[in-house]
PyMOL Python script that loads the backbone (N, CA, C, O; Angstrom):
from pymol import cmd

cmd.read_pdbstr("""\
ATOM      1  N   UNK A   1     214.849  46.079-126.207  1.00  0.00           N
ATOM      2  CA  UNK A   1     213.715  46.724-126.688  1.00  0.00           C
ATOM      3  C   UNK A   1     213.172  45.810-127.784  1.00  0.00           C
ATOM      4  O   UNK A   1     212.123  45.173-127.686  1.00  0.00           O
ATOM      5  N   UNK A   2     214.004  45.809-128.853  1.00  0.00           N
ATOM      6  CA  UNK A   2     213.289  45.163-130.106  1.00  0.00           C
ATOM      7  C   UNK A   2     212.930  43.428-129.936  1.00  0.00           C
ATOM      8  O   UNK A   2     212.471  42.716-130.829  1.00  0.00           O
ATOM      9  N   UNK A   3     213.237  43.056-128.715  1.00  0.00           N
ATOM     10  CA  UNK A   3     212.799  41.437-128.580  1.00  0.00           C
ATOM     11  C   UNK A   3     211.040  41.954-128.036  1.00  0.00           C
ATOM     12  O   UNK A   3     210.038  41.413-128.503  1.00  0.00           O
ATOM     13  N   UNK A   4     211.005  42.801-127.247  1.00  0.00           N
ATOM     14  CA  UNK A   4     209.829  43.091-126.937  1.00  0.00           C
ATOM     15  C   UNK A   4     208.706  43.490-127.853  1.00  0.00           C
ATOM     16  O   UNK A   4     207.539  43.150-127.657  1.00  0.00           O
ATOM     17  N   UNK A   5     209.091  44.193-128.818  1.00  0.00           N
ATOM     18  CA  UNK A   5     208.294  44.641-130.071  1.00  0.00           C
ATOM     19  C   UNK A   5     207.762  43.426-130.903  1.00  0.00           C
ATOM     20  O   UNK A   5     206.627  43.125-131.272  1.00  0.00           O
ATOM     21  N   UNK A   6     209.169  42.746-131.092  1.00  0.00           N
ATOM     22  CA  UNK A   6     208.936  41.429-131.875  1.00  0.00           C
ATOM     23  C   UNK A   6     207.853  40.487-131.252  1.00  0.00           C
ATOM     24  O   UNK A   6     206.953  40.009-131.943  1.00  0.00           O
ATOM     25  N   UNK A   7     207.959  40.290-130.171  1.00  0.00           N
ATOM     26  CA  UNK A   7     207.317  39.218-129.000  1.00  0.00           C
ATOM     27  C   UNK A   7     205.973  39.682-129.317  1.00  0.00           C
ATOM     28  O   UNK A   7     205.283  38.859-129.917  1.00  0.00           O
ATOM     29  N   UNK A   8     205.416  40.857-129.042  1.00  0.00           N
ATOM     30  CA  UNK A   8     204.068  41.294-129.123  1.00  0.00           C
ATOM     31  C   UNK A   8     203.764  41.798-130.283  1.00  0.00           C
ATOM     32  O   UNK A   8     202.562  42.004-130.448  1.00  0.00           O
ATOM     33  N   UNK A   9     204.586  42.110-131.290  1.00  0.00           N
ATOM     34  CA  UNK A   9     203.723  42.632-132.426  1.00  0.00           C
ATOM     35  C   UNK A   9     204.060  41.694-133.583  1.00  0.00           C
ATOM     36  O   UNK A   9     203.129  41.526-134.371  1.00  0.00           O
ATOM     37  N   UNK A  10     205.158  41.071-133.840  1.00  0.00           N
ATOM     38  CA  UNK A  10     205.226  40.301-134.998  1.00  0.00           C
ATOM     39  C   UNK A  10     204.856  38.816-134.681  1.00  0.00           C
ATOM     40  O   UNK A  10     204.307  38.186-135.585  1.00  0.00           O
ATOM     41  N   UNK A  11     205.107  38.173-133.455  1.00  0.00           N
ATOM     42  CA  UNK A  11     204.916  36.790-133.433  1.00  0.00           C
ATOM     43  C   UNK A  11     203.409  36.455-133.271  1.00  0.00           C
ATOM     44  O   UNK A  11     203.037  35.298-133.467  1.00  0.00           O
ATOM     45  N   UNK A  12     202.482  37.477-132.901  1.00  0.00           N
ATOM     46  CA  UNK A  12     201.156  37.106-132.924  1.00  0.00           C
ATOM     47  C   UNK A  12     200.623  37.030-134.401  1.00  0.00           C
ATOM     48  O   UNK A  12     199.774  36.229-134.793  1.00  0.00           O
ATOM     49  N   UNK A  13     201.219  37.938-135.120  1.00  0.00           N
ATOM     50  CA  UNK A  13     200.927  37.796-136.490  1.00  0.00           C
ATOM     51  C   UNK A  13     201.025  36.645-137.320  1.00  0.00           C
ATOM     52  O   UNK A  13     200.232  36.176-138.136  1.00  0.00           O
ATOM     53  N   UNK A  14     202.646  36.126-136.787  1.00  0.00           N
ATOM     54  CA  UNK A  14     202.717  34.677-137.182  1.00  0.00           C
ATOM     55  C   UNK A  14     201.908  33.459-136.851  1.00  0.00           C
ATOM     56  O   UNK A  14     201.545  32.583-137.635  1.00  0.00           O
ATOM     57  N   UNK A  15     201.700  33.540-135.652  1.00  0.00           N
ATOM     58  CA  UNK A  15     200.649  32.787-135.151  1.00  0.00           C
ATOM     59  C   UNK A  15     199.356  32.714-136.000  1.00  0.00           C
ATOM     60  O   UNK A  15     198.929  31.636-136.414  1.00  0.00           O
ATOM     61  N   UNK A  16     198.792  33.814-136.226  1.00  0.00           N
ATOM     62  CA  UNK A  16     197.651  34.086-136.845  1.00  0.00           C
ATOM     63  C   UNK A  16     197.557  33.392-138.391  1.00  0.00           C
ATOM     64  O   UNK A  16     196.545  32.961-138.942  1.00  0.00           O
ATOM     65  N   UNK A  17     198.917  33.425-138.896  1.00  0.00           N
ATOM     66  CA  UNK A  17     199.320  32.629-140.291  1.00  0.00           C
ATOM     67  C   UNK A  17     199.204  31.308-139.951  1.00  0.00           C
ATOM     68  O   UNK A  17     198.502  30.624-140.696  1.00  0.00           O
ATOM     69  N   UNK A  18     199.732  30.767-138.985  1.00  0.00           N
ATOM     70  CA  UNK A  18     199.943  29.109-138.936  1.00  0.00           C
ATOM     71  C   UNK A  18     198.792  28.598-138.181  1.00  0.00           C
ATOM     72  O   UNK A  18     198.824  27.379-138.015  1.00  0.00           O
ATOM     73  N   UNK A  19     197.943  29.118-137.759  1.00  0.00           N
ATOM     74  CA  UNK A  19     196.772  28.516-137.184  1.00  0.00           C
ATOM     75  C   UNK A  19     195.689  27.929-138.133  1.00  0.00           C
ATOM     76  O   UNK A  19     195.026  26.921-137.891  1.00  0.00           O
ATOM     77  N   UNK A  20     195.588  28.833-139.431  1.00  0.00           N
ATOM     78  CA  UNK A  20     194.752  28.401-140.415  1.00  0.00           C
ATOM     79  C   UNK A  20     195.399  27.394-141.412  1.00  0.00           C
ATOM     80  O   UNK A  20     194.761  26.666-142.172  1.00  0.00           O
ATOM     81  N   UNK A  21     196.744  27.454-141.306  1.00  0.00           N
ATOM     82  CA  UNK A  21     197.494  26.459-142.090  1.00  0.00           C
ATOM     83  C   UNK A  21     197.725  25.441-141.525  1.00  0.00           C
ATOM     84  O   UNK A  21     197.849  24.460-142.257  1.00  0.00           O
ATOM     85  N   UNK A  22     197.856  25.262-140.244  1.00  0.00           N
ATOM     86  CA  UNK A  22     197.729  24.081-139.645  1.00  0.00           C
ATOM     87  C   UNK A  22     196.431  23.308-139.709  1.00  0.00           C
ATOM     88  O   UNK A  22     196.411  22.080-139.779  1.00  0.00           O
ATOM     89  N   UNK A  23     195.280  24.113-139.682  1.00  0.00           N
ATOM     90  CA  UNK A  23     194.063  23.553-139.797  1.00  0.00           C
ATOM     91  C   UNK A  23     193.701  23.033-141.165  1.00  0.00           C
ATOM     92  O   UNK A  23     192.884  22.120-141.284  1.00  0.00           O
ATOM     93  N   UNK A  24     194.374  23.672-142.344  1.00  0.00           N
ATOM     94  CA  UNK A  24     194.261  23.082-143.745  1.00  0.00           C
ATOM     95  C   UNK A  24     194.711  21.813-143.803  1.00  0.00           C
ATOM     96  O   UNK A  24     194.024  20.878-144.216  1.00  0.00           O
ATOM     97  N   UNK A  25     196.285  21.680-143.253  1.00  0.00           N
ATOM     98  CA  UNK A  25     197.048  20.684-143.338  1.00  0.00           C
ATOM     99  C   UNK A  25     196.503  19.485-142.600  1.00  0.00           C
ATOM    100  O   UNK A  25     196.776  18.362-143.025  1.00  0.00           O
ATOM    101  N   UNK A  26     195.791  19.632-141.582  1.00  0.00           N
ATOM    102  CA  UNK A  26     195.267  18.818-140.975  1.00  0.00           C
ATOM    103  C   UNK A  26     193.771  18.268-141.492  1.00  0.00           C
ATOM    104  O   UNK A  26     193.408  17.128-141.204  1.00  0.00           O
ATOM    105  N   UNK A  27     193.101  18.994-142.124  1.00  0.00           N
ATOM    106  CA  UNK A  27     191.988  18.749-142.926  1.00  0.00           C
ATOM    107  C   UNK A  27     192.420  17.882-144.303  1.00  0.00           C
ATOM    108  O   UNK A  27     191.694  17.059-144.862  1.00  0.00           O
ATOM    109  N   UNK A  28     193.496  18.187-144.629  1.00  0.00           N
ATOM    110  CA  UNK A  28     194.004  17.289-145.858  1.00  0.00           C
ATOM    111  C   UNK A  28     194.436  15.892-145.776  1.00  0.00           C
ATOM    112  O   UNK A  28     194.577  15.016-146.630  1.00  0.00           O
ATOM    113  N   UNK A  29     194.634  15.935-144.304  1.00  0.00           N
ATOM    114  CA  UNK A  29     195.130  14.536-144.165  1.00  0.00           C
ATOM    115  C   UNK A  29     194.795  13.763-142.918  1.00  0.00           C
ATOM    116  O   UNK A  29     195.556  13.081-142.232  1.00  0.00           O
ATOM    117  N   UNK A  30     193.537  13.995-142.757  1.00  0.00           N
ATOM    118  CA  UNK A  30     192.865  13.871-141.268  1.00  0.00           C
ATOM    119  C   UNK A  30     193.203  12.445-140.799  1.00  0.00           C
ATOM    120  O   UNK A  30     193.714  12.285-139.690  1.00  0.00           O
ATOM    121  N   UNK A  31     192.923  11.355-141.642  1.00  0.00           N
ATOM    122  CA  UNK A  31     192.850  10.146-141.081  1.00  0.00           C
ATOM    123  C   UNK A  31     194.519   9.483-140.820  1.00  0.00           C
ATOM    124  O   UNK A  31     194.788   8.641-139.964  1.00  0.00           O
ATOM    125  N   UNK A  32     195.418  10.049-141.699  1.00  0.00           N
ATOM    126  CA  UNK A  32     196.726   9.913-140.984  1.00  0.00           C
ATOM    127  C   UNK A  32     197.138  10.448-139.757  1.00  0.00           C
ATOM    128  O   UNK A  32     197.788   9.836-138.909  1.00  0.00           O
ATOM    129  N   UNK A  33     196.724  11.672-139.677  1.00  0.00           N
ATOM    130  CA  UNK A  33     197.186  12.466-138.306  1.00  0.00           C
ATOM    131  C   UNK A  33     196.273  11.611-137.153  1.00  0.00           C
ATOM    132  O   UNK A  33     196.719  11.476-136.014  1.00  0.00           O
ATOM    133  N   UNK A  34     195.289  11.190-137.449  1.00  0.00           N
ATOM    134  CA  UNK A  34     194.337  10.509-136.572  1.00  0.00           C
ATOM    135  C   UNK A  34     194.984   9.169-136.063  1.00  0.00           C
ATOM    136  O   UNK A  34     195.168   8.891-134.878  1.00  0.00           O
ATOM    137  N   UNK A  35     195.333   8.301-137.255  1.00  0.00           N
ATOM    138  CA  UNK A  35     196.287   7.262-136.794  1.00  0.00           C
ATOM    139  C   UNK A  35     197.384   7.300-136.122  1.00  0.00           C
ATOM    140  O   UNK A  35     197.767   6.352-135.437  1.00  0.00           O
ATOM    141  N   UNK A  36     198.028   8.425-136.246  1.00  0.00           N
ATOM    142  CA  UNK A  36     199.322   8.769-135.731  1.00  0.00           C
ATOM    143  C   UNK A  36     199.238   9.498-134.157  1.00  0.00           C
ATOM    144  O   UNK A  36     200.199   9.715-133.419  1.00  0.00           O
ATOM    145  N   UNK A  37     197.806   9.800-133.886  1.00  0.00           N
ATOM    146  CA  UNK A  37     197.494  10.280-132.933  1.00  0.00           C
ATOM    147  C   UNK A  37     197.900  11.626-132.532  1.00  0.00           C
ATOM    148  O   UNK A  37     198.198  11.948-131.382  1.00  0.00           O
ATOM    149  N   UNK A  38     197.891  12.504-133.708  1.00  0.00           N
ATOM    150  CA  UNK A  38     198.333  13.939-133.764  1.00  0.00           C
ATOM    151  C   UNK A  38     196.995  14.885-133.951  1.00  0.00           C
ATOM    152  O   UNK A  38     196.318  15.041-134.967  1.00  0.00           O
ATOM    153  N   UNK A  39     196.853  15.398-132.795  1.00  0.00           N
ATOM    154  CA  UNK A  39     195.688  16.594-132.925  1.00  0.00           C
ATOM    155  C   UNK A  39     195.978  17.603-133.778  1.00  0.00           C
ATOM    156  O   UNK A  39     197.089  17.719-134.294  1.00  0.00           O
ATOM    157  N   UNK A  40     194.809  18.565-134.030  1.00  0.00           N
ATOM    158  CA  UNK A  40     195.236  19.890-134.645  1.00  0.00           C
ATOM    159  C   UNK A  40     195.869  20.734-133.811  1.00  0.00           C
ATOM    160  O   UNK A  40     196.678  21.546-134.260  1.00  0.00           O
ATOM    161  N   UNK A  41     195.646  20.672-132.783  1.00  0.00           N
ATOM    162  CA  UNK A  41     196.212  21.663-131.618  1.00  0.00           C
ATOM    163  C   UNK A  41     197.809  21.322-131.417  1.00  0.00           C
ATOM    164  O   UNK A  41     198.615  22.211-131.144  1.00  0.00           O
ATOM    165  N   UNK A  42     198.166  20.001-131.572  1.00  0.00           N
ATOM    166  CA  UNK A  42     199.644  19.571-131.491  1.00  0.00           C
ATOM    167  C   UNK A  42     200.356  20.141-132.917  1.00  0.00           C
ATOM    168  O   UNK A  42     201.407  20.782-132.930  1.00  0.00           O
ATOM    169  N   UNK A  43     199.672  19.825-133.959  1.00  0.00           N
ATOM    170  CA  UNK A  43     200.219  20.110-135.198  1.00  0.00           C
ATOM    171  C   UNK A  43     200.437  21.671-135.250  1.00  0.00           C
ATOM    172  O   UNK A  43     201.488  22.098-135.728  1.00  0.00           O
ATOM    173  N   UNK A  44     199.664  22.367-134.866  1.00  0.00           N
ATOM    174  CA  UNK A  44     199.816  24.024-134.822  1.00  0.00           C
ATOM    175  C   UNK A  44     200.894  24.412-133.685  1.00  0.00           C
ATOM    176  O   UNK A  44     201.565  25.419-133.911  1.00  0.00           O
ATOM    177  N   UNK A  45     201.101  23.782-132.611  1.00  0.00           N
ATOM    178  CA  UNK A  45     202.025  24.014-131.489  1.00  0.00           C
ATOM    179  C   UNK A  45     203.430  23.697-132.344  1.00  0.00           C
ATOM    180  O   UNK A  45     204.299  24.568-132.380  1.00  0.00           O
ATOM    181  N   UNK A  46     203.589  22.638-132.912  1.00  0.00           N
ATOM    182  CA  UNK A  46     204.711  22.154-133.605  1.00  0.00           C
ATOM    183  C   UNK A  46     205.413  23.218-134.939  1.00  0.00           C
ATOM    184  O   UNK A  46     206.554  23.524-135.285  1.00  0.00           O
ATOM    185  N   UNK A  47     204.122  23.517-135.373  1.00  0.00           N
ATOM    186  CA  UNK A  47     204.503  24.592-136.464  1.00  0.00           C
ATOM    187  C   UNK A  47     205.066  25.933-135.888  1.00  0.00           C
ATOM    188  O   UNK A  47     205.996  26.612-136.321  1.00  0.00           O
ATOM    189  N   UNK A  48     204.206  26.156-134.722  1.00  0.00           N
ATOM    190  CA  UNK A  48     204.812  27.601-134.084  1.00  0.00           C
ATOM    191  C   UNK A  48     206.311  27.361-133.448  1.00  0.00           C
ATOM    192  O   UNK A  48     207.268  28.128-133.552  1.00  0.00           O
ATOM    193  N   UNK A  49     206.276  26.318-132.880  1.00  0.00           N
ATOM    194  CA  UNK A  49     207.833  26.138-132.216  1.00  0.00           C
ATOM    195  C   UNK A  49     208.820  26.098-133.355  1.00  0.00           C
ATOM    196  O   UNK A  49     209.884  26.704-133.229  1.00  0.00           O
ATOM    197  N   UNK A  50     208.552  25.447-134.427  1.00  0.00           N
ATOM    198  CA  UNK A  50     209.524  25.228-135.441  1.00  0.00           C
ATOM    199  C   UNK A  50     209.945  26.915-136.262  1.00  0.00           C
ATOM    200  O   UNK A  50     211.061  27.170-136.716  1.00  0.00           O
ATOM    201  N   UNK A  51     208.877  27.779-136.279  1.00  0.00           N
ATOM    202  CA  UNK A  51     208.915  28.964-136.538  1.00  0.00           C
ATOM    203  C   UNK A  51     209.493  29.824-135.544  1.00  0.00           C
ATOM    204  O   UNK A  51     210.262  30.733-135.859  1.00  0.00           O
ATOM    205  N   UNK A  52     209.129  29.557-134.245  1.00  0.00           N
ATOM    206  CA  UNK A  52     209.875  30.529-133.399  1.00  0.00           C
ATOM    207  C   UNK A  52     211.373  30.229-133.222  1.00  0.00           C
ATOM    208  O   UNK A  52     212.184  31.146-133.089  1.00  0.00           O
ATOM    209  N   UNK A  53     211.783  28.738-133.222  1.00  0.00           N
ATOM    210  CA  UNK A  53     213.277  28.389-133.232  1.00  0.00           C
ATOM    211  C   UNK A  53     213.940  29.283-134.105  1.00  0.00           C
ATOM    212  O   UNK A  53     214.667  30.214-133.756  1.00  0.00           O
ATOM    213  N   UNK A  54     213.555  28.841-135.635  1.00  0.00           N
ATOM    214  CA  UNK A  54     214.335  29.487-136.615  1.00  0.00           C
ATOM    215  C   UNK A  54     214.366  31.001-136.569  1.00  0.00           C
ATOM    216  O   UNK A  54     215.422  31.608-136.749  1.00  0.00           O
ATOM    217  N   UNK A  55     213.135  31.663-136.313  1.00  0.00           N
ATOM    218  CA  UNK A  55     212.994  33.327-136.197  1.00  0.00           C
ATOM    219  C   UNK A  55     214.060  33.495-135.154  1.00  0.00           C
ATOM    220  O   UNK A  55     215.019  34.158-135.550  1.00  0.00           O
ATOM    221  N   UNK A  56     214.123  33.101-134.041  1.00  0.00           N
ATOM    222  CA  UNK A  56     215.161  33.675-133.074  1.00  0.00           C
ATOM    223  C   UNK A  56     216.366  33.541-133.119  1.00  0.00           C
ATOM    224  O   UNK A  56     217.154  34.378-132.676  1.00  0.00           O
ATOM    225  N   UNK A  57     216.746  32.268-133.762  1.00  0.00           N
ATOM    226  CA  UNK A  57     218.076  31.954-133.974  1.00  0.00           C
ATOM    227  C   UNK A  57     218.674  32.892-135.353  1.00  0.00           C
ATOM    228  O   UNK A  57     219.890  33.072-135.417  1.00  0.00           O
ATOM    229  N   UNK A  58     217.908  33.382-136.271  1.00  0.00           N
ATOM    230  CA  UNK A  58     218.294  34.189-137.119  1.00  0.00           C
ATOM    231  C   UNK A  58     218.384  35.809-136.443  1.00  0.00           C
ATOM    232  O   UNK A  58     219.252  36.557-136.895  1.00  0.00           O
ATOM    233  N   UNK A  59     217.539  36.263-135.449  1.00  0.00           N
ATOM    234  CA  UNK A  59     217.429  37.303-134.608  1.00  0.00           C
ATOM    235  C   UNK A  59     218.829  37.376-133.887  1.00  0.00           C
ATOM    236  O   UNK A  59     219.679  38.260-134.001  1.00  0.00           O
ATOM    237  N   UNK A  60     218.865  36.145-133.057  1.00  0.00           N
ATOM    238  CA  UNK A  60     220.509  36.137-132.186  1.00  0.00           C
ATOM    239  C   UNK A  60     221.326  36.442-133.008  1.00  0.00           C
ATOM    240  O   UNK A  60     222.084  37.380-132.759  1.00  0.00           O
ATOM    241  N   UNK A  61     221.426  35.674-134.348  1.00  0.00           N
ATOM    242  CA  UNK A  61     222.629  35.729-135.059  1.00  0.00           C
ATOM    243  C   UNK A  61     223.203  37.018-135.679  1.00  0.00           C
ATOM    244  O   UNK A  61     224.380  37.238-135.967  1.00  0.00           O
ATOM    245  N   UNK A  62     222.112  37.842-135.830  1.00  0.00           N
ATOM    246  CA  UNK A  62     221.746  39.023-136.624  1.00  0.00           C
ATOM    247  C   UNK A  62     222.663  40.059-135.327  1.00  0.00           C
ATOM    248  O   UNK A  62     223.634  40.783-135.548  1.00  0.00           O
ATOM    249  N   UNK A  63     222.087  39.857-134.211  1.00  0.00           N
ATOM    250  CA  UNK A  63     222.550  40.621-132.983  1.00  0.00           C
ATOM    251  C   UNK A  63     223.965  40.516-132.699  1.00  0.00           C
ATOM    252  O   UNK A  63     224.708  41.473-132.482  1.00  0.00           O
ATOM    253  N   UNK A  64     224.339  39.108-132.716  1.00  0.00           N
ATOM    254  CA  UNK A  64     225.841  38.841-132.598  1.00  0.00           C
ATOM    255  C   UNK A  64     226.563  39.343-133.631  1.00  0.00           C
ATOM    256  O   UNK A  64     227.605  39.927-133.331  1.00  0.00           O
ATOM    257  N   UNK A  65     226.237  39.250-134.871  1.00  0.00           N
ATOM    258  CA  UNK A  65     227.155  39.870-135.925  1.00  0.00           C
ATOM    259  C   UNK A  65     227.229  41.372-135.941  1.00  0.00           C
ATOM    260  O   UNK A  65     228.222  41.889-136.452  1.00  0.00           O
ATOM    261  N   UNK A  66     226.144  42.232-135.361  1.00  0.00           N
ATOM    262  CA  UNK A  66     226.249  43.337-135.181  1.00  0.00           C
ATOM    263  C   UNK A  66     227.074  43.695-133.985  1.00  0.00           C
ATOM    264  O   UNK A  66     227.859  44.630-134.143  1.00  0.00           O
ATOM    265  N   UNK A  67     227.029  43.081-132.755  1.00  0.00           N
ATOM    266  CA  UNK A  67     227.869  43.318-131.757  1.00  0.00           C
ATOM    267  C   UNK A  67     229.262  43.235-132.072  1.00  0.00           C
ATOM    268  O   UNK A  67     230.096  44.037-131.651  1.00  0.00           O
ATOM    269  N   UNK A  68     229.496  42.302-132.783  1.00  0.00           N
ATOM    270  CA  UNK A  68     231.069  41.930-133.260  1.00  0.00           C
ATOM    271  C   UNK A  68     231.639  42.968-133.964  1.00  0.00           C
ATOM    272  O   UNK A  68     232.789  43.335-133.719  1.00  0.00           O
ATOM    273  N   UNK A  69     230.745  43.637-135.073  1.00  0.00           N
ATOM    274  CA  UNK A  69     231.049  44.537-136.012  1.00  0.00           C
ATOM    275  C   UNK A  69     231.283  45.815-135.052  1.00  0.00           C
ATOM    276  O   UNK A  69     232.311  46.489-135.129  1.00  0.00           O
ATOM    277  N   UNK A  70     230.423  46.042-134.299  1.00  0.00           N
ATOM    278  CA  UNK A  70     230.428  47.032-133.299  1.00  0.00           C
ATOM    279  C   UNK A  70     231.711  47.044-132.489  1.00  0.00           C
ATOM    280  O   UNK A  70     232.419  48.049-132.424  1.00  0.00           O
ATOM    281  N   UNK A  71     231.985  45.941-131.894  1.00  0.00           N
ATOM    282  CA  UNK A  71     233.149  45.798-130.956  1.00  0.00           C
ATOM    283  C   UNK A  71     234.361  45.939-131.963  1.00  0.00           C
ATOM    284  O   UNK A  71     235.358  46.500-131.508  1.00  0.00           O
ATOM    285  N   UNK A  72     234.400  45.541-133.152  1.00  0.00           N
ATOM    286  CA  UNK A  72     235.761  45.522-134.101  1.00  0.00           C
ATOM    287  C   UNK A  72     235.881  47.258-134.417  1.00  0.00           C
ATOM    288  O   UNK A  72     236.941  47.883-134.424  1.00  0.00           O
ATOM    289  N   UNK A  73     234.676  47.765-134.640  1.00  0.00           N
ATOM    290  CA  UNK A  73     234.796  49.294-135.094  1.00  0.00           C
ATOM    291  C   UNK A  73     235.321  50.000-133.775  1.00  0.00           C
ATOM    292  O   UNK A  73     236.269  50.784-133.825  1.00  0.00           O
ATOM    293  N   UNK A  74     234.698  49.706-132.645  1.00  0.00           N
ATOM    294  CA  UNK A  74     234.909  50.599-131.491  1.00  0.00           C
ATOM    295  C   UNK A  74     236.648  50.296-130.993  1.00  0.00           C
ATOM    296  O   UNK A  74     237.341  51.232-130.592  1.00  0.00           O
ATOM    297  N   UNK A  75     237.185  48.869-131.094  1.00  0.00           N
ATOM    298  CA  UNK A  75     238.522  48.691-130.897  1.00  0.00           C
ATOM    299  C   UNK A  75     239.470  49.389-131.889  1.00  0.00           C
ATOM    300  O   UNK A  75     240.588  49.844-131.644  1.00  0.00           O
ATOM    301  N   UNK A  76     238.750  49.382-133.152  1.00  0.00           N
ATOM    302  CA  UNK A  76     240.011  50.219-134.137  1.00  0.00           C
ATOM    303  C   UNK A  76     239.990  51.396-133.834  1.00  0.00           C
ATOM    304  O   UNK A  76     241.065  51.978-133.972  1.00  0.00           O
ATOM    305  N   UNK A  77     238.711  52.280-133.272  1.00  0.00           N
ATOM    306  CA  UNK A  77     238.719  53.648-133.015  1.00  0.00           C
ATOM    307  C   UNK A  77     239.599  53.884-131.717  1.00  0.00           C
ATOM    308  O   UNK A  77     240.340  54.858-131.583  1.00  0.00           O
ATOM    309  N   UNK A  78     239.433  52.878-130.774  1.00  0.00           N
ATOM    310  CA  UNK A  78     240.193  53.024-129.578  1.00  0.00           C
ATOM    311  C   UNK A  78     241.602  53.018-129.877  1.00  0.00           C
ATOM    312  O   UNK A  78     242.289  53.850-129.284  1.00  0.00           O
ATOM    313  N   UNK A  79     242.168  52.217-130.705  1.00  0.00           N
ATOM    314  CA  UNK A  79     243.709  52.143-130.935  1.00  0.00           C
ATOM    315  C   UNK A  79     244.097  53.426-131.847  1.00  0.00           C
ATOM    316  O   UNK A  79     245.226  53.911-131.773  1.00  0.00           O
ATOM    317  N   UNK A  80     243.117  53.943-132.700  1.00  0.00           N
ATOM    318  CA  UNK A  80     243.309  55.293-133.116  1.00  0.00           C
ATOM    319  C   UNK A  80     243.614  56.250-132.494  1.00  0.00           C
ATOM    320  O   UNK A  80     244.519  57.032-132.788  1.00  0.00           O
ATOM    321  N   UNK A  81     242.666  56.323-131.259  1.00  0.00           N
ATOM    322  CA  UNK A  81     242.754  57.423-130.431  1.00  0.00           C
ATOM    323  C   UNK A  81     244.028  57.361-129.539  1.00  0.00           C
ATOM    324  O   UNK A  81     244.758  58.297-129.211  1.00  0.00           O
ATOM    325  N   UNK A  82     244.124  56.078-129.232  1.00  0.00           N
ATOM    326  CA  UNK A  82     245.486  55.791-128.268  1.00  0.00           C
ATOM    327  C   UNK A  82     246.769  56.218-128.665  1.00  0.00           C
ATOM    328  O   UNK A  82     247.614  56.683-127.901  1.00  0.00           O
ATOM    329  N   UNK A  83     246.923  56.010-130.153  1.00  0.00           N
ATOM    330  CA  UNK A  83     248.044  56.379-131.127  1.00  0.00           C
ATOM    331  C   UNK A  83     248.250  57.870-131.004  1.00  0.00           C
ATOM    332  O   UNK A  83     249.402  58.267-131.176  1.00  0.00           O
ATOM    333  N   UNK A  84     247.390  58.684-130.756  1.00  0.00           N
ATOM    334  CA  UNK A  84     247.347  60.147-130.898  1.00  0.00           C
ATOM    335  C   UNK A  84     247.976  60.739-129.839  1.00  0.00           C
ATOM    336  O   UNK A  84     248.048  61.966-129.772  1.00  0.00           O
TER     337      UNK A  84
END
""", "prot")
cmd.dss("prot")
cmd.show_as("cartoon", "prot")
cmd.util.cbc("prot")
cmd.orient("prot")
């Protein structure tokens, strides 16, 4: 459920920030990007992909850590209950 909320709620907000930022960076050095064959759209896509990769890796790490903590807590509880 949280992935759906983040995908439809937070990620569009991040894209709304990255589009003007990519435009600004493209205008700052238009000739260099033009010589390299990099368009403004490509720059925006690359920035978005980098953000998404890092964002989802942090979210995935958080989910793995909480699952491991839950498994450890549940395991300790099950040992406690089995000892009674």
